[in-house]
C-alpha positions in Angstrom: -65.1 -51.5 -0.6 -67.8 -52.6 -3.0 -66.8 -52.5 -6.7 -69.4 -50.9 -8.9 -68.4 -51.6 -12.5 -68.9 -49.7 -15.7 -68.3 -51.5 -19.0 -67.0 -49.6 -22.0 -67.8 -51.6 -25.1 -70.6 -54.0 -24.2 -70.3 -56.1 -27.4 -70.4 -59.9 -28.0 -67.5 -60.7 -25.7 -69.4 -59.4 -22.7 -72.6 -61.3 -23.3 -71.6 -64.5 -21.6 -67.8 -64.7 -21.2 -67.5 -61.7 -18.8 -70.5 -59.5 -18.4 -72.8 -61.7 -16.1 -69.8 -62.5 -13.9 -69.6 -58.9 -12.6 -73.0 -59.4 -10.9 -72.2 -62.9 -9.6 -68.9 -62.2 -7.9 -69.1 -61.3 -4.2 -68.5 -57.6 -3.6 -69.2 -56.7 -7.2 -72.1 -55.1 -9.1 -72.6 -54.0 -12.7 -73.7 -50.4 -12.6 -73.4 -49.0 -16.1 -72.6 -50.0 -19.7 -71.5 -48.1 -22.7 -71.8 -48.7 -26.5 -71.9 -46.1 -29.2 -75.1 -47.6 -30.8 -77.9 -46.4 -28.6 -80.4 -49.1 -29.6 -77.9 -51.9 -28.8 -76.7 -50.5 -25.5 -80.3 -49.9 -24.3 -81.1 -53.5 -25.3 -78.0 -54.8 -23.5 -78.9 -52.9 -20.3 -82.5 -54.1 -20.3 -81.5 -57.8 -20.9 -78.8 -57.8 -18.2 -80.7 -55.6 -15.7 -78.1 -52.8 -15.7 -79.3 -49.6 -14.1 -77.5 -47.1 -16.4 -76.4 -47.0 -20.0 -74.3 -44.5 -22.1 -73.2 -43.9 -25.7 -70.2 -41.9 -24.5 -67.3 -43.7 -22.7 -66.1 -40.6 -20.9 -69.5 -39.9 -19.4 -69.5 -43.5 -18.0 -66.0 -42.9 -16.5 -67.2 -39.7 -14.9 -70.3 -41.3 -13.4 -69.9 -41.0 -9.6 -71.7 -44.3 -9.1 -69.0 -46.2 -11.1 -65.8 -46.8 -9.2 -64.1 -49.3 -11.6 -64.0 -49.6 -15.4 -63.9 -52.7 -17.6 -62.7 -51.8 -21.1 -63.9 -54.3 -23.7 -63.7 -52.2 -26.9 -61.5 -53.2 -29.8 -57.8 -52.7 -29.0 -57.4 -49.4 -30.9 -59.4 -47.7 -28.2 -57.9 -49.3 -25.1 -55.1 -46.8 -24.5 -57.4 -43.7 -24.6 -59.9 -45.1 -22.2 -57.3 -46.6 -19.9 -55.5 -43.3 -19.5 -58.8 -41.4 -19.2 -60.1 -43.7 -16.4 -56.8 -43.6 -14.5 -56.8 -39.8 -14.6 -60.3 -40.0 -13.1 -58.9 -42.1 -10.3 -60.6 -45.3 -11.2 -59.1 -48.8 -11.4 -59.2 -50.5 -14.8 -59.7 -54.1 -16.1 -58.7 -54.0 -19.7 -59.3 -56.7 -22.4 -56.6 -58.5 -24.2 -54.7 -57.8 -26.4 -53.8 -55.0 -23.9 -53.4 -52.6 -26.8 -52.1 -52.2 -30.4 -48.4 -52.8 -29.7 -45.7 -52.8 -27.0 -45.0 -49.1 -27.3 -48.6 -48.3 -26.5 -48.6 -50.8 -23.7 -45.5 -49.0 -22.2 -47.4 -45.7 -22.4 -50.3 -47.3 -20.5 -47.8 -48.7 -17.9 -46.4 -45.2 -17.4 -49.9 -43.8 -17.0 -50.6 -46.4 -14.2 -47.4 -45.4 -12.5 -48.1 -41.6 -12.8 -51.6 -42.0 -11.4 -50.5 -44.5 -8.8 -53.5 -46.4 -10.1 -54.6 -50.0 -10.5 -54.8 -51.9 -13.8 -55.3 -55.6 -14.4 -55.1 -57.2 -17.9 -57.8 -59.7 -18.9 -55.4 -62.6 -19.4 -58.1 -64.6 -17.7 -57.0 -68.1 -18.4 -54.3 -67.9 -15.8 -57.1 -67.8 -13.2 -58.9 -70.9 -14.5 -58.6 -74.3 -12.7 -57.1 -76.1 -15.7 -54.2 -73.7 -16.2 -53.6 -73.3 -12.4 -53.2 -77.1 -12.4 -50.7 -77.0 -15.3 -48.6 -74.4 -13.4 -48.7 -76.6 -10.3 -47.5 -79.6 -12.3 -44.7 -77.5 -13.8 -43.6 -76.1 -10.4 -43.7 -79.4 -8.7 -41.6 -81.0 -11.5 -44.2 -83.6 -12.1 -42.4 -84.3 -15.5 -39.0 -83.3 -14.3 -37.1 -80.2 -15.5 -38.9 -78.5 -18.4 -36.9 -78.5 -21.7 -39.3 -77.7 -24.5 -42.8 -76.3 -25.2 -44.6 -76.9 -28.5 -47.8 -75.0 -29.3 -50.0 -75.2 -32.4 -53.1 -73.3 -33.2 -54.3 -74.3 -36.6 -57.8 -73.2 -37.9 -59.6 -73.0 -41.2 -60.7 -69.8 -42.7 -63.8 -68.5 -41.0 -63.2 -70.8 -38.0 -66.0 -71.2 -35.5 -63.4 -70.5 -32.8 -63.4 -66.8 -33.7 -66.1 -64.5 -32.4 -68.1 -63.3 -35.4 -69.1 -59.7 -35.6 -70.8 -57.6 -38.3 -67.7 -55.5 -39.0 -65.2 -58.3 -38.4 -62.7 -55.8 -36.8 -60.4 -58.6 -35.6 -58.9 -58.9 -39.1 -58.5 -55.1 -39.5 -55.0 -54.2 -38.3 -55.8 -50.6 -37.9 -58.3 -51.5 -35.2 -57.0 -54.8 -33.8 -53.3 -54.3 -34.2 -53.0 -57.3 -36.5 -55.1 -60.3 -37.3 -56.5 -63.4 -35.6 -53.0 -64.0 -34.1 -53.4 -60.7 -32.2 -56.8 -61.8 -31.0 -56.0 -65.3 -29.7 -52.2 -65.5 -29.1 -52.3 -63.2 -26.1 -54.0 -65.9 -24.1 -51.4 -68.5 -25.0 -48.3 -66.3 -24.6 -49.5 -65.0 -21.3 -49.9 -68.6 -20.1 -46.2 -69.2 -21.0 -45.3 -66.1 -19.0 -47.5 -67.4 -16.1 -45.9 -70.8 -16.2 -42.2 -70.0 -16.9 -41.6 -66.3 -15.9 -40.3 -63.5 -18.1 -38.7 -64.4 -21.5 -35.1 -63.8 -22.2 -35.4 -63.8 -26.0 -38.1 -63.9 -28.6 -38.1 -64.0 -32.4 -40.5 -64.9 -35.1 -42.1 -64.1 -38.5 -45.6 -63.4 -39.7 -47.1 -63.3 -43.2 -50.3 -63.3 -45.2 -50.4 -66.6 -47.1 -54.0 -66.7 -48.3 -54.7 -63.0 -48.8 -58.3 -63.3 -47.6 -57.9 -60.0 -45.7 -55.3 -57.4 -45.0 -53.9 -59.0 -41.8 -51.4 -61.8 -41.6 -52.8 -65.3 -41.3 -49.7 -67.3 -40.5 -47.3 -66.6 -37.6 -44.5 -68.6 -36.0 -42.1 -67.8 -33.2 -39.5 -69.0 -30.7 -39.0 -67.9 -27.1 -36.2 -68.7 -24.6 -37.3 -68.6 -21.0 -35.1 -68.8 -17.9 -33.4 -72.2 -17.3 -33.1 -72.4 -21.1 -36.7 -73.5 -21.7 -37.4 -73.3 -25.4 -40.8 -72.5 -26.7 -41.9 -73.0 -30.4 -45.3 -71.8 -31.6 -47.2 -71.9 -34.9 -50.5 -70.1 -35.6 -52.2 -70.6 -39.0 -55.8 -69.5 -39.9 -56.0 -71.0 -43.3 -55.7 -74.8 -43.0 -58.2 -77.4 -44.1 -60.9 -78.2 -41.5 -59.5 -81.7 -41.1 -56.2 -80.2 -39.8 -57.5 -77.8 -37.2 -55.6 -78.1 -33.9 -55.5 -76.5 -30.5 -52.6 -78.1 -28.7 -49.9 -77.3 -26.2 -47.2 -79.8 -25.0 -44.8 -79.1 -22.2 -41.9 -81.6 -22.4 -39.7 -82.3 -19.3 -36.8 -84.6 -18.5 -39.3 -87.3 -17.2 -42.4 -86.8 -19.2 -44.9 -84.3 -20.7 -48.0 -82.3 -20.0 -50.5 -81.8 -22.9 -53.6 -79.7 -23.0 -55.7 -77.5 -25.3 -55.8 -73.7 -24.6 -59.3 -72.8 -25.9 -61.2 -75.9 -24.9 -61.4 -76.2 -21.1 -61.5 -80.0 -21.2 -58.5 -81.9 -19.8 -54.8 -82.1 -19.0 -52.9 -85.2 -20.0 -50.0 -86.0 -17.8 -47.4 -88.6 -19.1 -44.6 -89.6 -16.7 -42.5 -92.7 -17.6 -44.9 -95.5 -18.6 -48.0 -93.9 -16.9 -50.5 -91.6 -18.5 -53.2 -89.8 -16.4 -56.0 -87.7 -17.8 -57.2 -84.9 -15.5 -60.7 -83.7 -16.6 -62.1 -80.2 -16.0 -65.6 -78.9 -16.3 -66.3 -76.1 -18.8 -67.0 -72.8 -17.1 -70.3 -70.9 -17.6 -68.5 -67.6 -17.6 -64.9 -68.0 -18.6 -63.7 -64.8 -17.0 -65.4 -65.2 -13.6 -62.4 -66.7 -11.8 -60.3 -63.8 -13.0 -62.9 -61.2 -12.2 -63.1 -62.6 -8.7 -59.4 -62.0 -8.2 -59.5 -58.5 -9.8 -62.4 -57.5 -7.5 -60.4 -58.5 -4.5 -57.4 -56.6 -5.8 -59.3 -53.5 -6.5 -60.9 -53.7 -3.0 -57.4 -54.0 -1.4 -57.7 -57.6 -0.3 -55.3 -59.3 -2.8 -52.4 -58.9 -5.1 -52.9 -58.0 -8.8 -53.6 -61.2 -10.7 -52.2 -59.8 -14.0 -50.3 -56.5 -13.6 -49.6 -54.0 -16.4 -46.0 -55.2 -16.7 -47.2 -58.6 -17.7 -49.3 -57.0 -20.4 -46.3 -55.1 -21.7 -44.3 -58.4 -21.9 -47.0 -60.2 -23.8 -47.3 -57.3 -26.3 -43.6 -57.3 -26.6 -43.6 -61.0 -27.5 -46.3 -60.4 -30.1 -44.2 -57.6 -31.6 -41.2 -59.8 -31.7 -43.1 -62.4 -33.7 -44.9 -59.9 -36.1 -42.5 -57.0 -36.4 -39.3 -58.9 -36.5 -37.9 -57.4 -33.4 -35.2 -59.8 -32.1 -35.5 -59.1 -28.4 -38.4 -58.7 -25.9 -38.7 -55.0 -24.9 -37.0 -54.3 -21.6 -39.2 -53.1 -18.7 -36.2 -51.5 -17.0 
C-alpha cells in the first residue's frame, strides 16, 4: 500500500521539520495540503510541488486520492479533524501536543477504537538516533539501575527556540491548551514514557510569573515511574539569556547519562571514572525517522511507533502538572 498524504495545517512547522519528509520516505507521497489562507496554501503547494491544495480541511479528508492525513494545525483543532478523518476511514498522524487536555485525548482514543482505525502521535523524538541510543543505554543498564531523572528547560522571554508566528498562538491557552510548556514539554515527557514505561504518579504546579501573556510561564513537576524511578522537571520561559538551559540527566547506581532534548548533538555517558561523549549529526528533517515508521505502520508492515494510548498518557502528565491533578489518568 502506497501512502498518499494530505496535510491539514501547512504552517511553519511543516516547511522543513516534517513536510519534505513525506516525499522522501519510501512508499510515501504528499498529495494535498490545506490552509485557510488561499494565497499561503497556493504558495506552499507551488514551492513544495504538491499536486492539490484546499482551504477546507474536510474537503481534503474526502479527497479520494488522499489515503492518510497529517494534522498539523494548532491543538484546538486536532480533535475535530482526527475524528473526522477516522470516520472517513483514513489513518491519522497528529501533531503534538495531541490535543488540548487529557479528556479530549481520551475522546480521540475512543474514536480510534470505535472506527477500528489507526492513529500515531507525532512524538517524533523517540524515533531519532540520539534518543534510541539513550533508551538502549537505559535498558542495558550502562549506568546501573536508574534512580533519578533531572530535566531543566530554561529559556528567556522570546526565546529563539520557539517557532515564531504572526498570531503567536502558542501562548494563547484557548488555542494551544496552555503556553510554551504545552508546546515543548510533550517531547520531553514522551521521552520519559519511551524510556521508563507508564508513570505511576504525577504531580506539579504551574504559574504565570512574568505576566507577559495569558499563559503560565513556569511549570514544575514530579513523576514516579515503575521501579521507583523519580523524575523532577522544571520549565521556565522568563530567565536571563545567560541562564538558558536544555538539559536532561539520568542518574543510575553506577553513573549517569546526560543529553539535551532540543539540540540533536551528543549524549554524555559517565560510568565510574570514565566519561564518553557520543556525537550525533543534526537531522535535515527532524520528523523523517518517525514518518518512516508511521508509513510502514499505515501500510501494515510495522507496529505503531506512538499509539494513541501514549498520547493520552502524555496529556495526562501535562494536566497533572498544570491542573493540579494528583494522579495520571487511568487508561483502564
